[in-house]
N, C-alpha and C positions, 0 to 999 in steps of 0.2 A: 419518522421513517423507520421501518422495521429492519430486522436483521437480514432478511432476504434481499431487501433493496440495497442496504449498505454493502453487503457482500457482493452483490451484482455490480454495483458501481466500482468497487475496488477491483474486481476481475477485469472489467472493461478498461479501467485506467491502466492496469498492469499490462494488459494485452496491447493497448495502443502504445505505451511506453516502450514495449519490446518490438514494435513494428509489425505486429501480426494482425491479419484481418480476422474478423469473427469466424469466417469459414476455415481459415488455417488453424486457429485454436481449436475449433470444434473437431476438426479432423484429427488433430494431434492427441486429443483426449477421448477419441472414439464416441463423439456425440454428433447429432445432426446439427446443422446450423440453426434450425428452429429451436432445438433444445438449448443451445448456447445463448440464443437471443432471449429465451425465457429466463435463463439464469441471470444474464446481465440486466434485465429489466426488473428482476425481483419477483417474477411470476412463479418461477420454479426454484428449487434448491438442489444442491448436489449431493451425491452419495459419498460415502467415505472413500470409495475406490476412485471417484472422479476428483476428489480433493487431492489424493496422492498424485494423480496424473497432472493436475494443475500445478502443484508444487514443483514437479519435475520440469514440465514444459515451460512454465513461466520463470524457471530458475530462481525460485524464492524459497522461503522457509515457512513452516506452519505459523511461526510467531508473526512474521511479516504479513502473511495472508490474513490472519485474524486480528491484527493490531487494531486498536480502537482509539489511539491517541487523537486522531482527527475528530473524535466525538467530544473531546474535552473542551471546556470553555477557556477563554483567554487567560483568566486568572490562574486556573489550574496549570495551564501550559507554562506560563511565566514562572510559577513557583518551581515546577520541575526543571525548567531550563536553568534557573538560578542554582538549584541543588547540584545539577550536573556541572555547572561552571565552577563550583567550589572545588571539584576534583582536579581542575586544570591549574590551580594555583601553583602546583609543583612542576608544571610543564609549560614554560613560557612559549615554546614554539607552537604548541597546540592552541594556547590562548591567543596568540597572534593570528592563527588561521581562523579561529572563531570570530575574532574582531573583524578581520577582513571580509568574511562572509556577511556578517551583520551589516557592516558599512556598505558593502556592494548592494545589499537588499534595500537599503535606504536611499540609494541614489535614484534620481528621477531621470 
């Protein structure tokens, strides 16, 4: 999957998570619904001006908008998680929170 498709999927996911329709997001960033549909499906890409508007309207950051952690394989992600967990050794309260989150994810 190419960058346009990945970016479009991310925009769609963020839009839905924020409770916006495609039409509402398109209007908020001064695009037609057809253009927004093209972005979400990866047929079109956005201009720098539209990226700025998306960051504002979706209440996100450039880093989050272009984050690619979801493209990493399982081994890479586990390695990064372990590295980050090492920083929590000095903060037992945060370590307990992480433990409870992981535990709740494993419940059926």
